[in-house]
C-alpha positions, 0 to 999 in steps of 0.5 A: 515543480519539485522543491528541494529543502536541503538536498535530501538523501539519495540523489547519487543517481540524479546527480551523476547525470550532470558529470562526465567521466572525469567527474566535471560538469558537462557543458551540453544541455543533454547533461540534465536528461532524465536518469537511465530507466530501471526495471521499476520505472514507468514505460517510455510510452503510455497508452492513450488517456481515457475520458473520465467516467460519468461518476467522476467529477468533471475536470476543466482542462486548459484550453491553451496549447501545452508548453514544449518540455524543455530539453534540459528537463530534470528529475528535480528542479530547485525552487525559485528564491532559494539561492538557485545558481544559474548553472544548474549542474553546479547546484547539483554538485553542491548537493552531492557534497551535501549528501556525501557529508550528511549521515545516512539515517538523519533526514531533517524533520519536516514542516508541514502538517503531517510532520507536526501531527506526527510529532504530537503523536510521538510525544503522546506515546513517549508520555504513555511509555518512554521505551515504546520506540526503543522496543519497536527498533529491535524488530516486529512480531505481530500476531496479525496480518490484516489484508483490507481495503485502501478506503480511508475510512478502514484504518486497521490499527485504529479499528482494531484498537492496537498500537504499532507493531501489532498488525502487519498490513496489506491494502488495496482496492476492495481487499483482493487476495489474487493468486497472480498478484505478487505484491499480495503474495510477497506480503503473505509470504513474509508475514507467514513464513518469516514473521510467523503471524497467527492470524490472517484477517481478510476484511471487507467493509460495507460501502465498498467502492470497488465493490459498487463499481463492480455492480455497475457498468461504467467504464473506469479505465485501468482499474476495471482490470482490477475490478474484474476479480470482483465481477467474477465473484458477482457472476459466480453468485448471481443467483444469490445476488438476484434475490436481493430486494434492492441495490443496497442489499445486493451491495452489502451481499457482494461485499460479504461474498467477496470476503468469503471468496478472498479467504478461500484464495488465501488458503489456497496459496502454497504459502499457507498450505506450506505453513499448515503442512509444517505444523505451524499455528495459523488461522484465516478469518473473514470479517466485515466492517461497518463504516457507518457504525464502526463495528466489526462483524464476524463472517463466521468462518475460520480456517486453521488446517490443510484439511480444510482445502478443497481437493481442486486447490490442495497440493502436496509438498515435494518433501512428501511429509504431508499429513493425510487429509481427512476426505470429509473435512470442510473447506472452512469451519463454520461457526455453527459446526456444519458438516458436509462433503468436501466439494460442496462445502463452499456452496453450503457455506454460501447458502448459509451466509445468504440466509442472513440479512445483508449488512447484518452479520453477527458480532464476534467474540474474540480479541479483535472484536472486543477491541473494536467495540472498545474503540467504537465506544471511545469514538462515539463518546468523543463524537456521536456523529463520527460514524454516521458522517463516514457512512456514505463517502470519504474525502481523504486529501492524502494517498499514503503509499507505505510499507506493510511493516506493523510498526508503520501504521499511517493513521496513527503516526501522522495522528489522523482519524478514519476518513483522512488517509487513503492507504496502499501498503506493500513490502518496502513501499514500492510503486512499480509501473507493472503492478496492477495493485498499486496502479489501481489504488493510485487511479482511484485516489487521484482521479476519483477521490481527488486527493491533493497529496500522495505521500511515499513513506519509507522507514528506517530498519526496513526488512525488504531493503535489508534483504535486498542488501543481502544474498540469501534466497528467500523464495517468491519474495525475491522476485518483488525485491528485485526492484530494490536491488535495481535501486541498489545497483543504480546507486552503488556509487554512493552506497560503496563509499559507506562502510557501516552496514547500518548506514548503508541500509538507511542510505538505500531506504532513503534512495528507495523512497526517492526512486518510488517518488519518481515512479509515481510521478512517471505514471500517466495517472499523475501526468493526466492529472497535472495536465488537466490542472489538478492540484496534486503533490508528490512527497517523500518521507522516511520514518524512524521506527526507533524514535517515531519521528517522520522525517522529510526527504526535502523533495515535493513534485508538483508539475509535469515539468518535473518528469524526466524527458524519457518518461514524459508523455502526451495526451 
């Protein structure tokens, strides 16, 4: 069931369901029906659930008939033993009064381990630098955009040994950069066009479960549609993969080739080409991380100019200010200084890559590789078996869904090492029912990794929410922000009562977390897990970039009873 500790912020939409037009409680059972669906809510009907693949651990399902969903089921229920009144609607009215009286941006500290860990980390950071959080409160100016895998063993800030505020991060299954994925494109546009990052790092990792699945023939469900892109990489490079001596070598080679393909995909976007045409300093680099030894390895590819784009993907800007390209320039700059005709460069670069032993790429020499080695040695000093223990599997208990903002690195703010947190990050921590990137991460984490907790984390001073409160047209990213504008529209009654712009932003951030929690619970993935008796809770939290505190929304969903009737589906 959903536990409400203190009537956490953002319940205007849930509360308004229990009132008539004059503001008085309705007398009918329908008063507690689920909220009206927004564009970011899950569909009312879901496809029939597939049987779990052989690779997944079997889950025993209850044989007893499922209890009927109560006609007065609500999005949230009050925990028993916490002073629950017999008339649920009256309690919602009390919660509404608390919400209005509570200042926006001051959600309460939580009591679980992640909040205790956060406080320990926060105090350590303040001890090292009393002004650390004050500086972050004024904005972010990261030099790096990291595009990596959601795998719990590959936390960007930690393995780069960089603090909060240094790395803007997007993470999905198998570090994919897909031209039709608006989640990836929104992150890329924000990082390149507005944050003006100087380096884009596309990072794969050995032992990648997504690449391994793409080499197999098991049908895994919805995630198969996401893995299709890696299967394309496999198909296009079959002649190289067929030469590998065993399965491990083939997997390592596919992982390396996949990074090369994603580097190409990033460079082929209009976002990156526009930046280069404008003379912006920007490089795109491919790297591979070894979970078994902690080393970051160099793929030998750095792209830094529009001249490096193949003619099949090179487009001209409308302004006509495009610089004349060199027809002999390669798609990428190869570390060894290779030269070739434009259209054959990708093939030659691939050929050079496959001459190296799979999994044995050379070490890099720039800042990211130096930092990685410093962190690696530090971890080995603390625990000589740290990386070898992570080499073959991951068993995280937490799936973290957070913002790409450089100031909100999951592992650091909850003070947990690599291997503990499976992570998905996008603009403004959105959980959208039609977003294949989010759904693939959710399915893998819940169905196969069997995480016990899904944490949806928003953060104060969120740029995505701030943009959704404004009227500036930002480009492609506006289509992503549309989902937050829907949250704003559905909660306008509460937001209109707030006169201070900062408080209005804080309230929208809090309400957005509540909405994304609802979206997670409304997925067939989470409902299937609960129907099977799987231990799983969904929790909402908000992080303060200005003080480093992780705050509790006061809501934890634990069972299907917490799903609004119009979103509840049956197997």
